[in-house]
N, C-alpha and C positions, 0 to 999 in steps of 0.2 A: 618354610612350607613342605620340601618333601620332610625333612624332620618332623614336623608337627604330625604328619600323616603317618611317621614309621611310630612315632611315640602313641600313637592312638591304636597303632596296629601290634605292638607288644604289649599293650592289656593296662597303660599307664593313662592319667590323667593329666590335663593340661587348662590353664586358666591367664586369660591378660587381654590386650588390647592389640588392633593394628590402624596406625595412623591412616590419616587420610591422603597425608601427603605419599603414602603408597601405592597411590593407583595406577602411575605409569609402569609398574611391574607388572599389575595385571592385565594391563591395555597400555602399550607405549603410547594411544593417539593421546591418553587424558594427558593435561595439562596444570602443574600445579606449581607453588611457589618452593621455593629451595628451603628445608627447614635443616639448621645445625644443631647439634650437640639434644639432639631429640630422636629416641627409638623408633624406627619406621614401624618396628613390631616386636613385641616382648611378650613370652610366656612363660611362666612357671611350669617346671613339670614336677607332677607327684606320683608317686608309687601306689600310694593308698588312697582308697575311695575318701573323698572330703566329709568332714562331720555335716550335719543336716542343721541350720541355722533358722533358731525359733525366733522369728522377728517379734512375738507377744512379751519376750523377756526384756525387751529393749526399757531401761527406766531412766527418761530425761527430762522428769516434769520442772526441775532447775533447770535445764541446759536451754540457753536461748543462741540461737542464729545473731551476730552483730556484724555480718557483711555490706556494704555500701558499694557499688559498683561506678567505677570510673572507664566510662567507655573510649576506645581508642579514636572514635569518630563522633564529633560534635554532631548537636541535631541537623544542623544547614550541610555539613558534607554527607552526610546520611542522607539528606532528601535530593542531592545532586549525584547520588551513585545510583539511586533508584531512578530518578529522571534518564540518568545513562543507560540503565537497563531497561528501561521503557521504551527508548531508541531502538536498541537491538531488536525488541520485540517489536514494534511497529517496521523496523525494516525488513522483517522475516527471518532473521538471523536464527532465533528460539521461541520458544512458546511459552517459557516458564523458567526462572532462574533466581538459584535459593541463594542472596546475598546474604551475608554475615560478617561480623564484627566482633572483637575481641573486648573486654572490659575485664580490667588489672579490680580485684574485690580487696577493700580496705575491711580490715577489723575497727567497727567503729569505738567499741569503747577501749576505755584503757586496760594493760594489763596486755599479758602475750596472749597470741592466738592459740585455741585449745589445737589439740593433734588434730591431722585429719582425719582420723579413724573416730572419733570422736563427734566432729563434724558429720561425718557421714551418718552415724547411727542416730543424732539428734533430726538429719534432716529425713532420713529415711522413716523415722516414727512421726514426723511432720507429715511425709508423705509417700505413701507405702505401696509404689509402683512395683507393676510387676517385672520390669527389667533392669532394676536397681544394680549396680555393682561397687564395689571399692578393692581398688589395686594397690599394692605396695611395691615397689620396684627396687627399693632402699634409697635411691636417689630422686624420685618422684613418686606423687601419690595423687590417684584418683578417686572421686568420689562421684560415681555417678547416679544419676535419681532419672533413669532415662525410664518412659513410659511407652516406648517404641520397639516391636521385634525388626530387627532385619533378615534374618533369617534362620530357620531350625530346622534340623535333620532328625529325622525318628525314624531308623531303617530306610525302605526306599522312598519314604515320603519325606516332602519338602515343603514349608510354607513362610510366607511373608506377613507382614502386619504392617503394610506402608501407612503413613499419617500425615495428613494434611488438613487443615482448615481448626481454626482456635476461636474459642468464643468466652471471655471472662465469666467467672460464678458469680450470680448475684446472691446477697443476702435473706431475701425473703424464698423462701422453697419453694414457692408457686412462680414467682419471678424466675427462678434459678431453673425449671423444669422449663418454663417458656422458651428462654433461652436456649437449653439444649436443643427443644423442637425446632424453633427458629435455626439455629446450625445446621440440622439435620437435612432442613428444604433449601437453604439457602444457595441458590443458584453458581454462585460464583466460586464457592466451596466446593460445592459438589462437582464442578468442573474441573478446580484443580485435584482434588482425590481421584477423579475418574484417571484423570492424565497421568497422573503416577502410578496409578494402576496398570495402567496399560502398558506402560515403559516396564515395572516390574513382570508382567506377564511376557513380555517380550524377552525379557533376560532370560528366566526361569525357564524360557522353549529352548534354549541355546543348551540346556541339559537335560531335558525330560523327556518324557516318551512321547512320541508324538500324538496330538489330542490329549492328553493328561492334564493338560495346565488347565485350572478351573477358577473363578473366580467368587466370590461371594463367601458371608455377608457383605454387601457395599454401604459403606457411607453411613455408618452407626455409628453412634456417639460413646464415648466412654467419660468417666467423670472424674476428674482429680481433684486435688486439694483446692486448687486455684483457678484452672480451666477446665472446661469441656474440650474434646477432642475428635474430630471425626476420623474414622480407621475404618479400612478397607481388607478384607481378607484375598490374598493368592497361591495359590496349591499347585502342587504338582507332584508327579510319579519319575524319579531321575532313574536316567538311564543305568544298566548294569556297570558296576565298575566305577563309579563315577565319584572320586575323592573332591575333598573339602578345597583342594588348589583349584581345580577344576571350576568348583562350583561357583569360587571367589574371582575365577579369571573371566566369569560370565556377568557377574552380579554387583561388584564391589567398585566403587562406593554406591551405598543405597540409593538408589533413585529420588526419594522424598527430599535429600539435600543436595542434589544436583541441580536438576532442571530438566528440561526435554528440548531437543535431544541432547543425552547427556553430554557426549564428546564437547559439541558446541558450547553448551550453558557451562562446563568445565573451563574452557579457556577463557569466557568472560568474567566467571569468576576468579580467574587467575588477574585479570586486566583490572576489575574492580575492587578486589579486597587490599586490605594493607599491610597484612601479615597471613604466616601459616597457621592453619586451623589445628594441626598437631593431630592429640586423639580426636578432640570438635568433631563431630560426624564421620567420624573413623566410626568402629565397631570394639565393644568389649564384651566377653564373654568366655566359653568354656568346650572344652573337647573330652570325650568320653571312649571308653575303651571302643575299640568296634569300629569308630567313625562317626556316631551321633553328635551332634553338636548346637549350641547356642550363642546367637552374637544379638547385641543389641544393636540401636544406633545411638551411639555416643551423641545425645543431646543433652542438656540441663548435667553437665558433667563439670565440675571444678578437678582443676588441674593445680596440683601444688608441686611449685617446682624450685626448690630449694632459696623458699621464703617467701614465691611470689607466688599468689593466687590467681588465674586464670580464669575466667568464663565466655564460653563462645554463645553469642545470640543472634538468631537469622531468621527470616521467612521467607517465605515463596512471590517472588513478584511476578505476577501474569497483567495482560491486557489492561484491564479494567482496576489494577491496585493502584489504589490512593497514598503515595509517599507517607504523608502524617499519621495514616490507618496504619501502614507498615512499620513505623518509629515506636507508636504506643505498644503494637503486638507484640514489637521484641520487648521494651519494658515489662509488658505483664507476663512473659515467657521467664523473665528473670526474677519474677517474684516468689519464688519458690525459696531462694535462700533466706528471706525474710520472716518468713511464716512461723511463729513458734508453735510446738506442738499444741493439741488442744489439750486443754486439763484433763483430768477423768473427770466422767460427769455419766449420769444416766437419763433416760430421757422420759418426760414426767407426763402424766394425765391425771387429773383430779374430775372424778364423774359423782354424778350426784345417783343413788341407789333408791327408787322407790319400790317397796313392796309389794304397796299397792297399786301399783301400773302392771305388775306381770299378771295378776289374774290366778287364780286356779289351776288351772291346768295349763298355763304356759310354762314355755321352758324358764329357769330361772334366768338367764341372762337378760331375756328381756325386760326386766326391770331396772338396767342401768340406762340413764337420760340420755339422747342423743349419741349411744354408742357408736354409733356406723362415722359419725364427723369427729367423733375422738379419736377413733380408728385411723381414719383418713390421714386425718394430722399426723398421730403416731409416723405411720407410713410413709408420709412424706418428708418428715424430720430422718426416717432412717435413710431413707432413698437419697437425700442430701449429703449426710454424713458416710456414705455408703456401707451402713450396718446391714446386719442381715436380717430376714423377715419372717416370721415363722406366724400365721395367722391362725394356725390349726391349736399350736402349742397355748398361744394367748386366749383363743376362745375357751379352752377345755381349764386353763385356770381361772378365769374369769367365772364359769361358770362355778368351779371349784368353790371359789371365794363366796360367792352369791348363795351357793346351797346351805350355811352355815350363817346367813344374816336371819333373825327373829321374822316370822310370818308377818306382813304387814307394818315395819321398818322402815325408817329411811337412815341413810347414811350416806357421810360422804367417806369416797373409795378412793383413794392414792393409789394408781398403778405406776410402775417403774420398769424400765426393761432396761437394759444395759447392752453393752457392743456385739458381745456373743449371744441377745437374744435370753439371757436368763432372766425371769419375771418374778416381781417381788410385789404382793398386793397386801395394802393397808387399812383400813377403816376405821372411823367414828361415828358413832350412832348419833343422828340428829332429832331432838325432841321436836322441831319444827324447821321449816324450809324457806328461807329469805332472809333475809338484813335485820328481820325485826322493825318495830313500829318506830315511827318519828324520819325527820329527817336525819342522813347522816350527815357526820361531822368531817370534815378534809382539810389536811393539810398539805402543805407544799414542801417538798424536802429541799434540803440544802443541797445536795448531791445533784450534779448534772450525769447524766448518762451519755453514753456513747454511741450512737448511731452505726458506726462502722463494727459494732461487737457482734458479732454472730449469734450469741447465745439471747441477744433481747428478742429476734426471732422465732426462736423454739422454745418449748417448754421443757426446761432441765430442771436438774437439780443444780446448777450452776446459777443461783439467784440469793447469794448472798448479801448482797446489796440489797434487793428487796424485804427479804428477812427480816436484816436487821434494823431497816425504815422502820416496817410496817410494826415490826415489836415495839422499838421507841413510841411510835405515834401512838399504839394503846394503850401504853403506859400514861401516856398525857392526855387520855381522856378522847382522841380522835377514833374516827371507824375507818379510816383508809389514809394513805399518805401517796402524793400525784407527781409526778416526775418531767421534770422538763431537760429536753438534749442539749448537747455543747452547743447547737445553733439557737437556745433560745426556745424550744418550739415543745409543745405539751404531748406526750407520748401515751401514759396510763397509769391506772393506779398499780401499787403492789401486788392488790389482787383480783383487778377489774380495767373493763376498757370506759373509756369516756366518752359522755357527748354531751354538748352542749346547745344550748337554744337562744338564737338572738333575732328578734325582732321577726320571731317565728320560723325563723329558718334552722334549721338542725345540722350540725357538724360533728364530726369525729377526725383524729388527727388520721394521715395516711401511714402504712404499714412501712412505708420507706423512713419516717422517723426515728426507727428503731422502738420495734412495740411487737408483741403476740397479736394475729391477726385470731382473734378470740371466737368461739363458739359462737357466743349468745352477741358479738357485736354484729356477726356476719348476718342475723336474724332480725335484729334493732335496727342496724343502717333498713335494711328492704322496710321497715314498718314503719320509721320515721321520714324515709326517703331525705337522709340524711348526706350531705356530702364528704368527702373527704379532703380535708386543706390544714394547711399547719395553722395552729391555734398558739399563738402568744400569749404571755403576762395580761396583756390589757386585753384580750379578746376573753381569756377565762372570768377574769375581773368584771367585765361587763355582762357576763350572761345572763342572762334571764332566768336562765333554766340548767342545772348541772344535773345530768344523770350517769349513773356507775352500775358496773353490774359483769356478773359471770356467768357461766350456764351454770353453778350449783345454786348459785344463790337467786338467781336472777336478775332486777334492776330495781334499783333506791335512787331516789333523789338526794343530790349533795349540796352542802353550803361549804364555803372557805370560812373558817371560823377557828381563829382569828383572822380577820382580812390581812393577808400579810404585807 
């Protein structure tokens, strides 16, 4: 530690890690398992400033992670250990303890495991978290996809972002937004988070000026690829002359991965857990000349050690924890290693332009039918994928496009928007609005859709299956093609939502079957007083009436022809 501080004072840079088992050095009261053959602390020292890493250049479309975890504890053993942790809580030893285990990660497919750096880059593209890190000591490698800041110093200021409270992502953007809101209000998760905030506040108070330690915002929810996480902030002003060694003596290891009170929780961790944590729940980070530094909490971190790949997983146990739920939370947290990167795509909205609707004195943009609803859906998807939003630019581009439409014309307008919020608009003039005359001929697609495919819940350019099947149906004389999912439930058409009527009762498939919550669908559901329910093939064949529709064409009656 003295050498690290000297390196910083000499104007050099350092990057590396501190293992969890180094805790007794910082506070001899901490109890940890013995770890052999693994560094307690490792930092590389650099004379020159590092290059800035541009993550936008990562290209790994064809690279998929194929790990499968083998936990060192089976489910029943885990439940038993959580039961023992709850006994400690009921006996008054602790308020909370972070119980963890290790999983050995096996490469699922044939062939050699890719280089750890390539695995890190593939994971980082899927999970662009703020405190990711890659370390190669020569003998071991670390690929850390951590979203949590342990401690950061900038000048005299120091801050920590403790993270407690997890909820899984949902496929439907509205359900996902509600899940994040529910997490932010959940009493159990809020209590657990505030407990850790109080510990961090106490730790920083040992090295900060009296009265300078502040908290807030508290219990905000950050969203990542597979989970929502509850995060709070604690910050303070360091006493003059305080170095990194003194800061770590007061704070290491992070409160969020030990428990409360910290010393007793660590004693219980040493008793309950089967193996040393090593770098997991330690910290990875860097030091800059002059003493500034940034250290993460080394969670969601793969350790590559002489052909073996290890992943630590855990959760905080409190008095009202349910052991089976904690097991599921651990499995959820490990999902980041098996989510492939999203393919390149753009968000898409198809909007009807009605030049007659805008009026002679109205702004051009007012001729876009249901524009507010289209933009709301677009913003929901941008928020879901973590994309930027720029409403002013979007409105300006729509206005610009509308100014070129002939007066009194009608057009189908396609709006595409990228992750960087670049906007593309094209249009096709319409001689008339609607599906045309007569009952529409409907075909059943031979391919099944996957209700777990996120792209069926958002309007995007990733619609190859729909476009291919729709084009084929048109060449065969059909007007629309309908899809069923892997469970045999009706979802939607290639360009429409679907309603059926049986015995005077209207129904439409629920969004959870894997479909877009269309703008026309929402209004039609109210108009028909329709219920949402799974619609099987027999239900569709027995329907007295089938109606399809979208926000550009409106609705039309359809018939299965020929009957499959």
